[in-house]
N, C-alpha and C positions, 0 to 999 in steps of 0.2 A: 503493500500500499503505500501512497505519497508520503504519509505521515509516519512511515517506518514499523507501523504495527499489522497485525493481521486482520484487523477490524474495519468494517465500513459501516459507519451509522447512519441512521436516519431517523426522523421523529416519530413517535410511537406513544401516544397517551394511551393510560391503561387505568384501571382501577382495582385496589384491592377488594375482595369480598370477604368481611370480618367474621361473617357466620351465614348460616344458611337461611336466616330470615324465616318468614312463615306465608302461608297463603291458607286464607281462612273463609269459607264460605259462611256468611253470617246470617242471611235470610232470604226467605224467597217463597215458592210455592211449597205448602204445608209445614211453611217456618223451619225449614233444615237449618243445621247448624252442624260443621264439619272442618275440622283441623286436617289439612292435607300433609301427607308425609314426605318428608325429603330423605333420600333420594328417588322414593318410588313414584312419587305424582307429580314433582316439581324440581327444577334447578333453580336458583337464585339468578338473576340476572348479572352477568359478568360486568356491566358498565351501568347497574341500575344507579339512580340516585337514592341517597340514605334517608329513611324516613318511613312513616307508614302512611297509606292513603286507601280510603275505603270509598265504595260507591257502587251503583248499579251497574250491571254487566250489560254491555252492549256488543252482540255480533257482528262485526264490520267485515266479514269474508277476508280478502287479501290486502286491505287497509290502503287501496289504490284509487287515485282520483287521477285518470287518463282520460281528458275530455276530448282529445283529439281521436282517440279510439273508441268513442262511444260508451267508455266504461266507468264508472264512479261508486265505488261502496260505500259512501258517505252521502249519496243523494238522498234528500228527505230523511234524513237521520240526525237526531241531536246528540253529540257526544260531549258535550261539555261538562265537566266535572265528573265523568263516568270512566269506568275501568273496561277496556275493549278486551274482547275475546277475537284473535286475529290469526289467521293462516299466515306461514311463511311461503316464499315463492310466488308464482304468478298462475293465474287462471288459464294462460295460454301456454301450452306444452311442446308444440311443434319447433324442431330445430329448422328454422327455414328465415327468409328474409323478413318475415313478419315477426319473427322474435326480437329483431333489432329494435323495432319500434317499442317494445314492451321492455328492454333490458333496463332502462334506468329506474323502473319501477320495483325492480326485483330485488334491489338492495335494503338490507335492513335498515341501513340508517334513513333511506328516504321514507320508510314505512313509519319509524319511530318519529322523525321530525313533522311528517304529515299529521299523526295522530296529535302531538303537542300542539301544532298551530290551530287545531280545531277544538284544543280545550280539554283533551282527555288528561287524567291525572294518573293513569296506570295501565299497564296491558298484560294481559296472560297471551304469551307466544305460544302457539299451538306446535310445539317441536321439541320435545325433552332432550334437546342437544346443548350441552354447555358451549356458548359463542361468544368469543370476545370480539367478533366482526359486528359490533352494534355501537349505537351512539351513546354518550351520556349526556342527559338532559336534565338541567337542574329542576329539581321538584318531579321528575317523572319517575315512578317506581314500577319495576317490572318482573316478572320473572317467566322462565320456561315451564310449559305443563304438557303433559301427555294427552294423546288423543282420548284415552278413557276418561280423563276428568273432563275434556270438552263435552264428550258424550253424555257424561253424568250432569253437567250443567244444562244440557238441552232437556233433560228429562222434565215432563210437565208441560213442555212449550208446544206438544202436539207435532214435533218435528225431531228426526234423527240428525245427529251430528253428521254421520257418514255419507248420509242421503244428501242432506245440504251441500256439503263439501262436493261431491260427484256431480251434482246438478249445475253448480257453479262454473266447474270445469266443462262441462260438458256442452253447456250453453254459452258459456262466457258471458253470462247475465249475474250482476250482483244479486244477494238474497240477504240483506242486512236487516236485525230486527233487535229489538230489547228484549232480553231474555227474563226481565222480570224476577231477577235475583239480586243479590248484594255480596260483594265479596271485599275483604281486606288483604292487602298485600304489605308486608314490612321487610324492609331490607337494612342492612348495615354494611355500608361501604366507606372508602376513601379512595378519591379522585386525584388523579396524578397528570394535568393536563401538558405538562411541560418536559415529560420524559422521553427518552430514546432508547432505542435499541440496534442492534447490529449484526450485520453479516459476518461469519467467521471463515477466513479466506487460507487456502493452503495451496501450494503449488510444487509441482515436480518439474524441473526445467527439462526440456528435450535435450537429447544428446547429440543430437545430428545439426550441424551447424547451419543447415538450410531449413529444414522441416521443424527447428524448434520454434521459428515464428508463428507456426499453426498451432491451435489449442482445442483440446477437448475440454468442454465443462463438464463436470459431474456433480450434482447439486441435489441436497435434501432439505427440507425445513427444520431446525433445531428446536422450534418452540412446539409446546403443546397449548392447552386451554387453561393451565393454571390451577387454582385453588378455589373454586365457587361453591363455599359451602364446606368442602373437603378436598384434599389432595386427588386431583385427577393425572393419574401418573404419565399418560400419552405413551406406553410402551410401544404399541403397535403403530399409533399415530402421534409423532413418527420417530421414536428414538431409533425402532427397527431400521428405518432407511439411513438415519444418520450413522448408526453403528455398523452397517453394511458397507458404507463408504469408507469408514475408517479401517475398517479390516482391510479392504481392497487397498488403500492408500499404503497401510502399513507394508503390505505385500510388495507393493509396486516399490517402495523406497528401499525395501530391503533384498530387491530381486538383484540377480547378477545379470539379468537382461533390462537394460535401461531403454525407456521409451525415447523414440525418435523425435516425437511430438511432444510439447508442453502439455502438462496435465494441469488443470485448474479445478481446485476442490471449493466449492461454496456450499457453507451451511447457512441456509437462511434463516433470518430473525422475521417475527411479524407475520409468517403466512397466515394464520388463524386470524390476524386482526385485519386481514385484507390484501396479503399478497405483497406487503410493504416491502419485505427483502429482496424478492425477485425484481419487483419494479424498480427498486434502488439500483440493481446490477444492470439492467436493461437502460435506464437513464444515465447512469453512471459507469458504463462499461469498464470491466479491468482488463479487457483485451479486445483488441480491434475486432469489430464484428466480422468484417470480411475476411478475418484469419481464423475463425473458430468453424472446425469441422462440424461439431454438433453439440448439441446441449443434452446430457442424459439425466434424469429425473427420477429418484426413489421415494416413494410415499406410501406408507403402510406395506412394506415388504417383510412380512414376518409370520404369516400364519398361509399354510398351504403345503400343497404338494409339487405344484407345476409353476411354469414361469409364464407370463404374457409381456411381450413386448410392444406397447401401442406405437403406431406409427410406422413400424418397421417394414410393412410391405410396400408402403411408398418410397422407401430408402433402403434397397436390398444391399447397397454395398456398405451401409451402417449395421444393417441386421446381420449380415452372413458371418461376421468373427463371431458374436454371440451364439448363433445356431450351429456354427461348426464346432465351438468350444463345448456346448451342451452336449451334442451327438457324441462327440470324443471322449468326455470325460464325467460327465453328470448325469446323462441319460434320463432326464426328467422329462415331463410333457412339456412343450414351448409352444404357444400359439402368437399370433400376431395381428396387426389391423393396419389397415391403410388410414392415412391421414384424412381427417374431415373438417371442414370448416365448421366452427363451434360459434352459433351466431349469438349464443346467451353471453352471460358474464363470465369471465375466466373463474375458475375453480381452482386451479393448480399454479404451481411454479412453473412448469413445463409450457402452460397455457401463454402465460406472460412471455415467454422466450418466443413460443410460436407466433403470437401476435405481432411480435417484433420482426419477425422475418427470419429467425435461425430455424434450422433443421432441429428437430427434437425425438427423442425417444424417451418412453417411460417404462421403468421396469416394475411389474407389479407380479403378484402370484395369483394362483388360481387353485382350486379345490380346498378351499377353508376347511380345516380339520377340527377348530375350536370356533366358539362363537366371537362374533365381532361387537365389541363393544366401543360405539364410535361416540368419542367426546363423552366419556361415561367414568366413574370411578373404577369400574373393573377392568378398564384397559390397563392392566399391570403385567408383570411379566409371565404371570400364568395364562395369558392370551396369547402367548408366543409360543411357536414350533420352532426352536433352535437349529433344527436341521436344514429348515429351508433358508434361514439367515446364512447360515454357514456355506450353503451352496449358492446363494445370492452373490456372497462376496467372492467366492472363487470364480464365478462368471463373469463378474465385473473386473476381476483382474485381469483373466484369460482373455476375455472379448477387449477390453480396452489396451491391452498390450499388443494386440494384434492390429487393432485399429489405428493405433499411435505409430506402429511400424510399417506400415504398408504404404508404400510410396504412389500407389495407384490410386488411392481414394482421394477423389478432389474434393474442394471445398463445397462447391455448388455446382 
């Protein structure tokens, strides 16, 4: 790095979640009262304001006002002083040019800001997935809740949650309504608006006097989702990808066969907060883009029996070294796919590089042998299968060494 370190910094505001808070059904049809349970029923909001709010519940579908698309979940519904029950994502699910028109409405930060603008005081977000890729809004308290809680809140309204959700997506028509129940959400947090995170960078310089000017980027995100109510270890997502790269890097550094091309290792920070680290790498590149052979990304590579290399069929010269190494030494099932345009918002670090015009491969696993606890406290070391991680590191070592030493592989 230019400052003599191995760290590439970028702004990254965050919040400490001091305890798991509470979500309580106060009153409604048949005068119910219920304390929902953490972590079975809800997770606290990773960027919730600190405090307690209560109010009547209003279901607002996907929480989108897109007048140019003829869609508004808030039309003719008053949410001032209310707590919203809201879907993540979009009502439109096609991966085509129409999705581009919807993309800006898919971001959690848009949804939260729109709710606050219209006077809502809190939110139950229907997706029990810990997620720091959200907004901190002063006075706005929220929690992530399960679909089963949403279904329970619909009880007595004459509607079923699952049917209502399906109808909105099928017809792309809002179906918002007051639930006629009251809920209370409490959160205890501390926000740090001026904090920063960093990418951690390593390099093995190429041994060939000419080819060392070309580089292969190997990346994985280093961050997980933190401790929203309790520690979420992030073993599969994404300690697994980071450890696989570290093992391959150690082997490459110790190998008697040196790579002719330079290998750049980037452990991205801020992925879970919004792909901040990979965006920083693309906007402030550590290697001249025109001299990068490819970017290879690892995310959640620690549970399974086989390999999948996304985009490999579109770049057979990049895929071949890995396929050959697997066939010769590892003998696991290996599948691949063609690169395709993603019209929605980028969801992985590889997608950031892909959108910037880099050739990308993503190494993943197939044939899960253990449950996948995504953004969940049970994503710990028990959720991993060490054998696939060991072979992933071997595949990286063998494939990258061949990729780095083959003079016939072009950049573009």
